[in-house]
C-alpha positions as CSV (number, residue, x, y, z in Angstrom):
1,M,-31.9,8.9,-35.2
2,P,-31.4,5.3,-36.5
3,P,-30.3,2.8,-33.9
4,R,-26.6,2.2,-33.7
5,R,-25.5,-1.1,-35.3
6,R,-23.7,-3.5,-33.0
7,S,-20.2,-4.5,-34.0
8,R,-19.8,-8.1,-35.1
9,W,-17.5,-8.6,-32.1
10,W,-20.1,-7.5,-29.6
11,W,-20.3,-11.0,-28.2
12,L,-16.6,-10.9,-26.9
13,G,-17.5,-8.7,-23.9
14,P,-20.3,-11.0,-22.6
15,L,-18.3,-14.1,-23.3
16,A,-15.3,-12.7,-21.4
17,S,-17.6,-11.8,-18.5
18,I,-19.1,-15.3,-18.4
19,V,-15.6,-16.9,-18.4
20,I,-14.4,-14.6,-15.6
21,F,-17.5,-15.3,-13.5
22,S,-17.2,-19.1,-14.1
23,A,-13.5,-19.0,-13.3
24,S,-14.2,-17.1,-10.1
25,L,-16.6,-19.7,-8.9
26,V,-14.1,-22.5,-9.6
27,V,-11.2,-20.7,-7.9
28,L,-13.5,-19.9,-4.9
29,W,-14.4,-23.5,-4.6
30,F,-10.8,-24.7,-4.6
31,I,-9.8,-22.0,-2.0
32,I,-12.6,-22.9,0.4
33,R,-11.9,-26.6,-0.1
34,E,-8.2,-26.1,1.0
35,I,-9.2,-24.5,4.3
36,E,-9.1,-26.9,7.2
37,P,-12.2,-26.4,9.5
38,G,-10.2,-27.2,12.6
39,E,-7.5,-24.6,11.8
40,L,-10.2,-22.0,10.9
41,A,-12.0,-22.6,14.2
42,S,-8.8,-22.4,16.2
43,A,-7.8,-19.1,14.4
44,F,-11.2,-17.5,15.2
45,A,-11.1,-18.8,18.8
46,N,-7.7,-17.0,19.3
47,A,-9.0,-13.7,17.9
48,S,-11.0,-11.4,20.1
49,L,-14.2,-9.7,18.9
50,R,-12.4,-6.4,19.0
51,Q,-9.7,-7.7,16.7
52,L,-12.3,-9.1,14.3
53,G,-14.3,-5.9,14.4
54,L,-11.2,-3.7,13.7
55,A,-10.2,-6.0,10.9
56,C,-13.6,-5.8,9.2
57,G,-13.6,-2.0,9.7
58,F,-10.1,-1.5,8.1
59,T,-11.2,-3.9,5.3
60,A,-14.2,-1.7,4.6
61,L,-12.0,1.4,4.7
62,S,-9.5,-0.1,2.3
63,Y,-12.1,-1.0,-0.3
64,L,-13.8,2.4,0.1
65,L,-10.4,4.0,-0.7
66,L,-10.1,1.7,-3.7
67,T,-13.1,3.3,-5.3
68,G,-11.1,6.5,-5.3
69,Y,-8.7,4.9,-7.7
70,D,-11.3,4.7,-10.4
71,A,-12.7,8.1,-9.5
72,L,-9.3,9.8,-10.1
73,A,-8.8,7.8,-13.3
74,L,-12.2,8.8,-14.7
75,K,-11.4,12.5,-13.8
76,R,-8.2,12.3,-15.8
77,L,-10.0,10.7,-18.8
78,G,-12.7,13.4,-18.6
79,L,-15.5,10.9,-18.1
80,S,-18.5,11.7,-15.9
81,I,-19.9,8.5,-14.3
82,P,-22.2,8.3,-11.2
83,Y,-20.3,7.4,-8.1
84,R,-22.6,4.3,-7.4
85,T,-21.4,2.9,-10.8
86,T,-17.8,3.8,-10.0
87,A,-18.0,2.2,-6.6
88,L,-19.6,-1.0,-8.0
89,A,-17.0,-1.3,-10.8
90,S,-14.1,-0.6,-8.5
91,F,-15.1,-2.9,-5.7
92,T,-16.0,-5.8,-7.9
93,S,-13.0,-5.5,-10.2
94,Y,-10.5,-5.4,-7.3
95,S,-12.2,-8.2,-5.4
96,V,-12.1,-10.4,-8.5
97,S,-8.6,-9.5,-9.6
98,F,-7.2,-9.9,-6.1
99,T,-8.4,-13.5,-6.1
100,L,-7.9,-14.5,-9.7
101,G,-4.7,-12.4,-10.4
102,F,-3.9,-10.9,-13.8
103,P,-5.6,-7.6,-12.9
104,I,-5.3,-6.0,-16.4
105,V,-7.4,-8.9,-17.8
106,T,-9.8,-9.8,-14.9
107,G,-10.2,-6.3,-13.5
108,G,-10.5,-4.8,-16.9
109,T,-13.1,-7.3,-18.0
110,V,-15.3,-6.6,-14.9
111,R,-14.9,-2.9,-15.4
112,Y,-16.0,-3.1,-19.0
113,W,-19.0,-5.2,-18.0
114,I,-20.2,-2.4,-15.7
115,Y,-18.9,0.7,-17.5
116,S,-19.8,-0.1,-21.1
117,P,-23.6,0.4,-20.6
118,K,-22.7,4.0,-19.5
119,G,-21.0,4.6,-22.9
120,V,-17.4,4.0,-21.8
121,R,-15.4,2.5,-24.7
122,A,-13.1,-0.5,-24.3
123,S,-10.0,1.7,-24.9
124,E,-11.1,4.0,-22.1
125,V,-11.6,1.1,-19.8
126,A,-8.1,-0.1,-20.6
127,S,-6.7,3.4,-19.8
128,L,-8.8,3.6,-16.6
129,T,-7.4,0.2,-15.5
130,V,-3.8,1.2,-16.1
131,I,-4.2,4.6,-14.4
132,A,-5.9,3.0,-11.4
133,G,-3.0,0.5,-11.2
134,L,-0.5,3.4,-11.3
135,T,-2.3,4.8,-8.2
136,F,-1.5,1.6,-6.4
137,W,2.1,1.6,-7.3
138,L,2.6,5.2,-6.5
139,G,1.1,4.7,-3.0
140,L,3.1,1.6,-2.5
141,G,6.3,3.4,-3.3
142,A,5.5,6.3,-1.1
143,I,4.7,4.1,1.9
144,L,7.8,1.9,1.4
145,C,10.1,4.8,1.1
146,A,8.7,6.5,4.3
147,C,8.8,3.3,6.3
148,L,12.4,2.4,5.3
149,F,13.7,5.8,6.5
150,Y,11.4,6.1,9.5
151,A,12.0,2.6,11.0
152,T,15.4,1.7,9.5
153,E,16.7,-0.2,12.5
154,S,13.5,-2.2,13.1
155,V,13.1,-3.1,9.4
156,A,16.8,-4.1,9.2
157,V,16.2,-6.5,12.2
158,L,13.1,-8.0,10.6
159,A,14.7,-8.3,7.2
160,R,18.0,-9.7,8.7
161,T,20.1,-7.1,6.8
162,S,22.1,-4.0,7.6
163,P,20.5,-0.5,8.0
164,L,22.6,0.7,5.1
165,V,20.9,-1.7,2.8
166,V,17.5,-0.6,4.0
167,Q,18.4,3.1,3.5
168,G,19.8,2.3,0.1
169,V,16.6,0.7,-1.0
170,G,14.6,3.6,0.4
171,A,16.8,6.1,-1.5
172,A,16.4,4.1,-4.7
173,V,12.6,4.2,-4.3
174,A,12.6,7.9,-3.4
175,F,14.8,8.7,-6.4
176,G,12.5,6.8,-8.8
177,T,9.3,8.4,-7.4
178,F,10.8,11.9,-7.4
179,G,12.0,11.4,-11.0
180,Y,8.5,10.4,-12.1
181,L,7.0,13.4,-10.4
182,V,9.5,15.8,-12.2
183,W,8.8,14.1,-15.5
184,I,5.1,14.4,-15.4
185,A,5.3,18.0,-14.0
186,T,7.3,19.3,-17.0
187,G,4.5,18.8,-19.5
188,E,1.7,16.6,-20.9
189,R,2.8,13.0,-20.9
190,T,1.2,10.4,-23.1
191,I,2.3,6.7,-23.5
192,R,1.7,5.4,-27.0
193,V,1.6,1.6,-27.7
194,R,0.6,0.5,-31.2
195,G,-2.0,3.2,-31.7
196,W,-3.3,3.2,-28.2
197,N,-2.7,6.4,-26.3
198,L,-2.6,6.5,-22.5
199,P,-2.7,10.1,-21.2
200,L,-0.9,10.2,-17.9
201,P,-2.3,12.3,-15.0
202,G,-0.6,15.6,-14.3
203,L,1.2,16.6,-11.2
204,G,-1.9,17.5,-9.2
205,I,-3.8,14.3,-9.8
206,T,-0.5,12.3,-9.4
207,L,0.0,13.7,-5.9
208,G,-3.6,12.8,-5.2
209,Q,-2.9,9.3,-6.4
210,M,0.1,9.0,-4.1
211,F,-1.9,10.1,-1.1
212,L,-4.9,7.9,-1.9
213,G,-2.7,4.9,-2.7
214,A,-0.7,5.3,0.5
215,A,-3.8,5.6,2.6
216,E,-5.3,2.4,1.0
217,V,-2.1,0.4,1.6
218,C,-2.0,1.5,5.2
219,A,-5.6,0.5,5.7
220,A,-5.0,-3.0,4.1
221,A,-1.9,-3.5,6.2
222,A,-3.8,-2.5,9.4
223,V,-6.3,-5.4,8.8
224,L,-3.5,-7.9,9.4
225,F,-1.7,-5.8,12.0
226,V,-4.7,-5.8,14.4
227,L,-5.1,-9.6,14.0
228,L,-1.5,-10.3,15.2
229,P,-1.2,-11.8,18.7
230,G,-1.1,-9.3,21.6
231,G,2.3,-8.2,22.9
232,H,4.1,-8.8,19.7
233,G,6.3,-5.7,20.2
234,I,6.4,-4.7,16.5
235,D,5.7,-1.0,15.7
236,Y,3.3,-0.3,12.9
237,P,5.8,1.4,10.5
238,S,8.2,-1.6,10.7
239,F,5.3,-4.0,10.1
240,L,4.1,-1.8,7.2
241,A,7.4,-2.1,5.5
242,V,7.4,-5.9,5.8
243,Y,3.8,-6.0,4.6
244,V,4.7,-4.0,1.5
245,F,7.7,-6.2,0.8
246,A,5.5,-9.3,1.1
247,C,3.0,-7.8,-1.3
248,L,5.7,-7.1,-3.8
249,V,7.0,-10.7,-3.5
250,G,3.4,-12.0,-3.9
251,I,2.9,-9.8,-7.0
252,A,6.2,-11.0,-8.5
253,S,5.1,-14.6,-8.0
254,H,2.0,-14.0,-10.2
255,A,0.1,-16.2,-7.8
256,P,-3.6,-15.1,-7.4
257,G,-3.7,-12.7,-4.5
258,G,-0.1,-13.8,-3.7
259,L,-1.7,-16.9,-2.2
260,G,0.9,-18.9,-0.3
261,V,3.8,-16.6,-1.2
262,F,2.5,-13.6,0.8
263,E,1.9,-15.9,3.8
264,A,5.3,-17.5,3.6
265,T,7.1,-14.1,3.5
266,M,5.2,-12.8,6.5
267,L,5.9,-16.0,8.5
268,V,9.6,-15.6,7.8
269,A,9.6,-11.9,8.7
270,L,7.6,-12.5,11.9
271,S,9.3,-15.7,12.9
272,R,10.0,-14.5,16.4
273,L,6.3,-14.5,17.1
274,P,4.3,-17.7,17.9
275,F,4.0,-19.6,14.6
276,E,0.5,-20.9,15.2
277,Q,-1.0,-17.5,16.1
278,V,0.6,-15.7,13.2
279,L,-0.6,-18.4,10.8
280,G,-4.1,-18.1,12.3
281,A,-3.9,-14.3,11.8
282,L,-2.9,-14.8,8.2
283,L,-5.8,-17.2,7.7
284,I,-8.3,-14.8,9.1
285,F,-6.8,-12.0,7.0
286,R,-7.2,-14.0,3.9
287,I,-10.8,-14.7,4.7
288,I,-11.8,-11.2,5.7
289,Y,-9.8,-9.2,3.2
290,Y,-10.0,-11.5,0.1
291,I,-12.7,-14.3,0.3
292,L,-15.6,-12.4,1.9
293,P,-15.3,-9.4,-0.5
294,F,-14.9,-11.8,-3.4
295,I,-18.1,-13.6,-2.5
296,L,-19.9,-10.3,-2.1
297,A,-18.5,-9.1,-5.5
298,L,-19.9,-12.2,-7.3
299,V,-23.3,-11.6,-5.7
300,L,-23.3,-7.9,-6.7
301,L,-22.3,-8.8,-10.3
302,A,-25.1,-11.3,-10.5
303,L,-27.6,-8.9,-9.1
304,N,-26.4,-6.1,-11.4
305,E,-26.8,-8.3,-14.4
306,M,-30.3,-9.4,-13.3
307,V,-31.4,-5.7,-12.9
308,R,-29.9,-4.8,-16.2
309,R,-31.8,-7.6,-18.0
310,I,-35.1,-6.7,-16.3
311,R,-34.7,-3.1,-17.3
312,R,-33.8,-4.1,-20.9
313,H,-36.9,-6.3,-21.0
314,E,-39.1,-3.5,-19.7
315,R,-37.8,-1.1,-22.4
């Protein structure tokens, strides 16, 4: 069988990967440069080893659940990829996109970098990225709806609004989610955009997406919740609703990882708690949940590329 000819555009993938990797190093440098050593030391001094241990544990759980996003998407697309490859692609793509923003571009590029040697085409990587993103939004919607109805009074106090407004938002989210479930349950659904077809998951996989996405959001929120100062008196469902709202505001701002916007929203919502301690908890959360996984992702991407080149040279 003659070797397959490379497309004349083969260099776009490696070029995009180099650009993403270089931009990651630059962004990481600016983020670390903005952290005041004194504030960082004070934040860690106020946090107990138990809090730090729980935060690291919930971070690991959150990123472990994120690998399920890609696994479900690959199942829908009918692609069989080893889990170690799926885990590497998922962890690195989310770690990079959380920090750089623009997940379709950054996360999609990292996924293509890792999946393409396994025979996954660019169009399939694009579909995978969108379906994985859909998992996040379904889980976010499910959690927001449950929290708004379960802890209406507490959320209303934190949001400085009436319980009727909270219930109204919850009803709107529930109606939209239920409508989507009915829509995809009544037949095969495919989105077509300029010749690109995106097959949407059926009802069974969609319910799995909702459960997985909800569990991942709960784990991510727990990272910050366990870092809050003791005796804060806020129940977890109320905090979870505030966390989801802060995530939505951060996403709407288009700031990488919601940097600054997420923190400001949480500080306003938790204004009845000691300002310095909440700010310290947010700083530790940013380091544990974003910066450390980001650094680890860059190391894994570099090692993966080194191993790939060594194997290619041996062949």
